[in-house]
N, C-alpha and C positions, 0 to 999 in steps of 0.2 A: 421616388425621385427619379430612376432609371428611366420608368414609364413616363415620367411626363419629358424627358428627353429627349425619347424616342419619339414621342407624337410629335414636338414640336420638329423634328429633321424628318419624319413623315409627312406634313404638312408643308414644309418647306418645298420639297421635292415637289410636291404633288403643285405646287403655284409653278414650278419653272418649269416640269413638263406641259400644263397645261396653256403657260406662255410662249414655249417653244412651240407648240401647236398653233396658237393663233398667231403667231409670226410667220411662220409656216405656210401657213394659210393667203398669211396677206402680201409674201412674197411671190407666190402665183399667180396673185391680180396683176403685180408688176412684169412677170414674163409675160400673162399674156397683153400688156399695154405694148410691153418691149416688142413682142413678135410681130405686133401691127407696127410698128413704128420703123424696126431692124431687124425682118425677117434673118440676113445673113448673121448678124451678131448673137444670135439666139443662145446659140451652145455656149458663147463664151460669158452671159448673161447668166444662163442657169447653172453654169459650174462654179462663178463668183457666189450665188447666190447657195447653192451647199456647201461651199468650203464655210461663209459667213454663221452657217445656223448650226455651227458646232461650238463657239465658243461655248452657249451657257452648257454644254454635257464637260466641258473643260472644269467648270462648276459645280456641276452636280455628281460627276464621279472625282473631283478632285485629282484630275487627269490633264499633267503636263503636256502632254502628246495632243490633245484635241483641243488646248491654247494653240499650242505652235502652229497646229496646221489650220486652224480657225481663221490665222492670219495670214499667213503663207499663201494659201492656196487661192483667195480673191487677190491677191495681189501678182500671182504667176498667172493665172487664168487670164486678167487683163493685159499684161506684158504679152502670151502667146496669142490670145486672139485678136489684138491689134497687127502684131507683128507676124503670125503664119498661119497656115491653112487651116481649118475646123477639124482634120485629121488629127494636125499634130496635135492639139488640144485635145481632142480625144484621148489619143494614148498617152499624150501625159498623163490626162488625170485617171485613168487607167492604173498607171504605175503608182501614182501617189496615193490612192486609194489601197491599192497592194501594201507599199511601206505602212498606212496611216495601222490598217489592223496588224499589220508585223508587231509597230512599233508598242500597240495598245496589250498586243498579247505579253512582251515583255515588261512593258508595265506593270502586266496583271500577277505574273511570273514574280517578278522583285516583291510586289507586295504581299504575295502569302508566305514567298522566303523571311520576310522580317517578324 
């Protein structure tokens, strides 16, 4: 019985991983189209896609940090990309990624203690 449950979990996670890979490939096609149409907004578009692709990882790893960052990153990048030069967006993304890593480490430590 326990083996059957583990096999179902592995199968579901495999499906999620494959769907994330396919979605990522499709978003790169969108990036190429955006590069052709609006090369000045490319960094903003790529950063928004990066943030949005974190959403399935929230489900896969049952992580609140992934969920929160997957929603906040695209919204913040849209605002920064329209309002500020690309260097501000790049610096902000660097800080956000460091913060995401820190939050994931804290989540992992918390789950190990439980």
